[in-house]
N, C-alpha and C positions, 0 to 999 in steps of 0.2 A: 460471544465474549464481551465483557465491558471493555471499553477503551479508556485507559487512564491517561492523565496529562498533568505533568508538573513542570511548568515552564522554568521555574527557578532551580530545579534539580532534574535535568533531562533524563538521567538513567535511574531515577528513583525506583521505578517499577521493574527494572531489569531483573532484580533478585528479591522482589516483594510481591505478595499477593494482593488481591482486591481489598483486603482488610488492613493493608499496610504492614503486614507481618513478614518477617524474613521467610523467603521461599526460593529454592533453586529454580523453580518453574517460572517465577515472575508473572507478569501480566502483559497483555498487548498494550502498547502505549504509543502516543503520538509524539512526534518530534517537537521540541520545545517551542519553535516559532509557529506551530500549527494551531488553529482554532477550529475544532470540529463543527462548532455551531455557526461559524462564519467561514465556510470553506475558502481557502486561499487557492493559488494556482496549483499547488501540489500538496495535498494532505498526505503526510508520510507516516506510516504505521509500522512499528517493529513488533515482532513476536518470536518466541522460541520455536525451533524446529524440533518438536518433541517426538521421541522414539515411539511413544504409545499412540501416535497418530493425531494428537490434539494440537491445539493452537495453530501455528502456521506450517505444520508438517506437510499439509497437502500442497504447499507451493512447489515442492520438489517435483510433483507430477507434471507441472507445467513445462518443465525442462526435460523430463525423462519419459513421458507417457506417449505411446504410439498414437493415441486418439487425441493428441493435443490440438489438431486443427479443428475438430468438432467441438472440443471443450472451449476453445477460444471464441467460437461463434455463439455458444449457448450458455456460458457461465457468466454470472454477474457478481459484483461485489456490492453488498448492501451495508450501509452505515446508518444506524438508527440513532437519532438525537431526540431531545425533548420537542423539537419543532417539527420533525418528520423524518422521512427516509430518503437518503441520497443513494441513487442507483447508478453504478458505474459499469460500463461494458469493457471487457478486457481488450487492450490494444497492443500490449507488448509484454514479453516475458523472456528472461535470460538469466544467466549466471554472470556475475561481475565482481571484480575485486578492487575496483577503482574508487568506489563510493561517490561517483559522479551522479548517480541516480537519485540521490537523496536531497537534491537542491530544492529549497522552498522559497528562496528569495531571488528575484530576477531584476536586472537593472533596466530592462526595457522590453517591449513586446518582441523585438527582434531576438533578444537574448533568450526569452522564453520559447519562441518558435524554434530557435536553434537547439535548445534542450529537447523539445518534443520530437524534432526530426531525428536527433541522435538516439533517443530511446526507442523510437519506432524502427530505425535501422538495425538496432541491436537485437530486436525480437527474433526468437527462434522460428516463428511463423508470421508471415505477413497477414494482418487482419484487414487491411484496407479501410480502417476506420478513419474518418475525416476529422481534422482538427485545425484550429486557427488560434490566434492570440487570445481569444476569449474562452477557449476550452479550459475546463478545470479537470484535474486528474487526481487520483489517489494512487499511492505507491505502497505496496506491501513488501516487507523485507524480512528475511530470516537467514540464518547461517546455513551452510551446506553440510556442516559436520564432517567435512573432508580434510584432506591434508593441508590445503591452503586455508589458513585461519581467517584470512581477509575475504574469502569468497562468500557471496551472498546470492540466494535465489531472490529475484526481483520480479514482481508482477505489477504492471501499471493498468489502471482502468480510467476511461474517459467518462466524466459525468454525463449521463444520458437523461436522467429524470430526477426531480425532487417531488416527493409526495408529502404535502404538509399534513400533519395530524389535525383532525377536526376537534377543536376544544369543546364543542357541543356534544360530541359523541360519547 
């Protein structure tokens, strides 16, 4: 899916498609202070939990699937940009209604490490992925479609690799 970004109108693509037309399905979009081409500490992406299995519907399996331990060790998040591919290894996933998982701005390295420790502790399965103050992550967020309207499925990945595109290829 394309990832849309409108810093001056953060929820623009919540109810619009890639062509900027009204659509209940919306698009996957980045939080306003994120820049996909210059990954910050926490690239945060939102997408709908579609009943037809599209967009971020698969995130619910991270919290509900019996094979989640295996999935956490073998599944990666890939974000393609003009410059290359960012590959993230899953390190945390859970359901949350506090919205503390969507932070993208941190006051210090200690503040960021505290955030990473908190989301690692929240995880349904311990992945034992290592992290430090220089670790960069991405966060995928979607609604649970449950009775708690504030509850979200949250999956965090640690940047493992960047593969630049070869402009000569």
